[in-house]
C-alpha positions as MATLAB code, in Angstrom:
seq = 'MTTPYHRTVMSDRDLDFEPTSSSGPADSKREPPRSRLSRILAEQPESRPRLRRAVSSLIATVLVAITAIGILLIWHFRRRAQIIRDRLSPPRKVSFPDLRQAPVQDANPPEAGT';
ca = [
      90.579  113.644  150.781;
      89.669  113.220  147.124;
      92.017  113.082  144.231;
      91.724  115.792  141.614;
      89.918  114.930  138.423;
      92.194  114.762  135.403;
      90.585  115.017  132.028;
      91.992  112.578  129.552;
      91.827  113.086  125.814;
      89.548  110.426  124.299;
      90.098  111.198  120.624;
      92.012  113.466  118.317;
      88.916  115.577  117.917;
      89.051  116.418  121.650;
      92.761  117.222  121.401;
      92.392  119.591  118.419;
      89.244  121.373  119.616;
      89.519  125.109  119.349;
      86.592  127.104  120.720;
      85.142  129.580  118.268;
      85.161  133.221  119.194;
      81.891  134.997  119.764;
      82.999  137.916  117.632;
      82.289  136.238  114.326;
      81.070  133.116  112.575;
      83.286  130.022  112.498;
      85.326  129.449  109.372;
      83.372  126.728  107.507;
      86.224  126.031  105.060;
      88.618  125.030  107.842;
      90.358  121.686  107.198;
      89.440  118.826  109.526;
      91.965  118.237  112.239;
      94.812  115.958  111.250;
      94.851  112.478  112.700;
      97.503  111.447  115.220;
      99.056  109.103  112.655;
      99.446  111.835  110.049;
     100.971  114.146  112.634;
     103.490  111.467  113.632;
     104.356  110.766  110.025;
     104.790  114.499  109.348;
     107.108  114.857  112.328;
     109.047  111.572  111.636;
     108.974  110.683  107.955;
     111.689  108.101  108.464;
     109.168  105.909  110.375;
     107.026  105.454  107.263;
     108.870  102.270  106.038;
     108.623  100.701  109.483;
     104.914  101.490  109.639;
     104.358  100.068  106.144;
     106.129   96.807  107.102;
     104.068   96.579  110.313;
     100.772   97.101  108.509;
     101.688   94.665  105.693;
     102.734   92.002  108.164;
      99.482   92.477  110.070;
      97.457   92.107  106.864;
      99.464   89.052  105.871;
      98.822   87.515  109.306;
      95.092   88.130  109.025;
      94.997   86.525  105.536;
      96.900   83.468  106.726;
      94.551   83.122  109.691;
      91.441   83.408  107.528;
      92.879   80.884  105.038;
      93.730   78.453  107.822;
      90.221   78.748  109.277;
      88.710   78.176  105.802;
      90.796   75.051  105.259;
      89.888   73.704  108.648;
      86.203   74.337  107.955;
      86.357   72.559  104.629;
      88.201   69.581  106.233;
      85.652   69.446  109.058;
      82.644   69.459  106.740;
      84.104   66.746  104.478;
      84.987   64.595  107.502;
      81.533   65.066  109.021;
      79.856   64.201  105.698;
      81.928   61.001  105.484;
      80.955   60.026  109.025;
      77.288   60.609  108.212;
      77.585   58.612  104.974;
      79.274   55.696  106.815;
      76.391   55.498  109.327;
      73.741   55.319  106.610;
      72.468   51.932  105.444;
      73.270   50.954  101.871;
      70.887   52.344   99.277;
      67.866   50.239   98.418;
      67.354   48.963   94.913;
      64.629   50.992   93.306;
      63.254   50.442   89.869;
      61.598   53.346   88.093;
      59.026   52.766   85.418;
      60.168   53.279   81.846;
      58.505   56.540   80.866;
      59.262   56.161   77.209;
      56.870   53.150   77.041;
      54.092   54.838   79.027;
      51.032   56.044   77.117;
      50.878   59.791   76.572;
      48.134   61.377   78.622;
      46.250   64.400   77.434;
      46.798   67.510   79.573;
      43.013   68.323   79.383;
      41.087   65.055   79.767;
      37.505   65.105   78.386;
      34.905   65.774   80.988;
      32.552   63.011   81.883;
      28.962   63.344   80.649;
      29.448   65.771   77.758;
];
């Protein structure tokens, strides 16, 4: 024996669907169906402050989490850079030629044989 198939509503669009009659064209200026949240707030306006607090605490939690991850990343990169620097050998002493004393070379040297 099989159980009967029950159709579940997957979105508000499915819930508010009204088939158009074949007698005339559909009203093109009809407002889009209201979302479930707007219907709940219309039915229970006293729940608006609770919803506002819930959303603001969720946003604050996300910001704190992103900030913590950013701080940990900066700490990790600085620590990793210090470890790499510690493993390197000390820099070699390199002397560069003094360019102020060097003779100025012409950008277009004369061609040989002319």
